[in-house]
C-alpha positions, 0 to 999 in steps of 0.5 A: 264560795264556789261549789265543786260539784255544781261546777263539775256538772258543767263539764261534759267529760263527767256527765255520765257520773252518778251522784255517788261518783260525783261525790267521790270525785269532789273529795279529790278535787279543788276549784280555783279561780285565776286572773287574766295573765296568770300562768297555770304551768310552764313547759317542762313542769311536772304536775300531780294534778289534772286540769279542766277549764270550767270557765274562761279562756287560755292560750298555750304557747312555746318559746323559741331560742330567741325568746319569741312566743310561738302561739299554739292554740286556745283552750275554751270552756268545758275542756281538758287543759292538761296534755296527757301523754301516758296513762301509766304515770302518776305525774303529768309532764307539761309540754307548753306554757299555759296562760290565762287570757281571761279570768277563769275557773279551773277544776284541779283533780289529784291525778293519781287518785283520779286514775285509781278511782276512774281510769283503772276501774274503766269508769271514764277510760273510754272518755279519757282515751278519746281526750288523749286522741283529740289532743294528738290530732290537735298537735298534728293540726298545729304542725300542719299550720306551722310547718306545712301550710302557706299563708292562705292555708293558715288563714283558712284553717284558723277561720275554719277551726277558730272563728271565735278567735278571729272575731275577738282579736285584732287583726294585728294580733291574729297576724302575729299568731299566724306568723304572717304580715298584717298586710298579707292577712288583709289581702287573704281575707279580701280574696276570700270575700271576693270568692264568696267564701266569707263575709266581713261586716265591720270587723266580724267575719261570717263563713259562707262556704265552710267546705271551701275553706277546708279545701284550701287547707287540705290542698284541694285548691 
């Protein structure tokens, strides 16, 4: 049986809580396991819980009018899953589809009780606001990737931001995520190798000059 308190301790978000606060948090929390392929929530859902990914891997995406899946980002271990847009409501509006791509463990907390005990009392307010700001910054990065960046900048940003994804997924899957052709992705990677910015051994990429990658998607090149 999964121990809620021990799993909460694995989350950096709660690392400043003492035993008494952790015990209180446990009373409003449940720990669930989800299989690969399960959807935690869909866009336009409304949740009364706040979700943290203890262990596993999630992809978030939206669907356009032609039913095409538009990848947004991955959610990794030790991360807030929920998209918080307000601290004034007791429910959370969902803006993306959220699907597990590995068997995962999720901490689920009653949002109204969590707010009353930990946000309105200023125990975790600063951390909570920091998470909201981080989610907002992530959204701006996604907009840049999907709207502003050309193919080279998309690849450079994705390498810089999520090298783990590049080294786990097949190149065709990465090209699909970035909405570019596989041949285009291959050509860009070869160019980055020639420039000495990355190295590729078999299928594994290593970054040699991270600052040069950043220059590419910041428009310095």
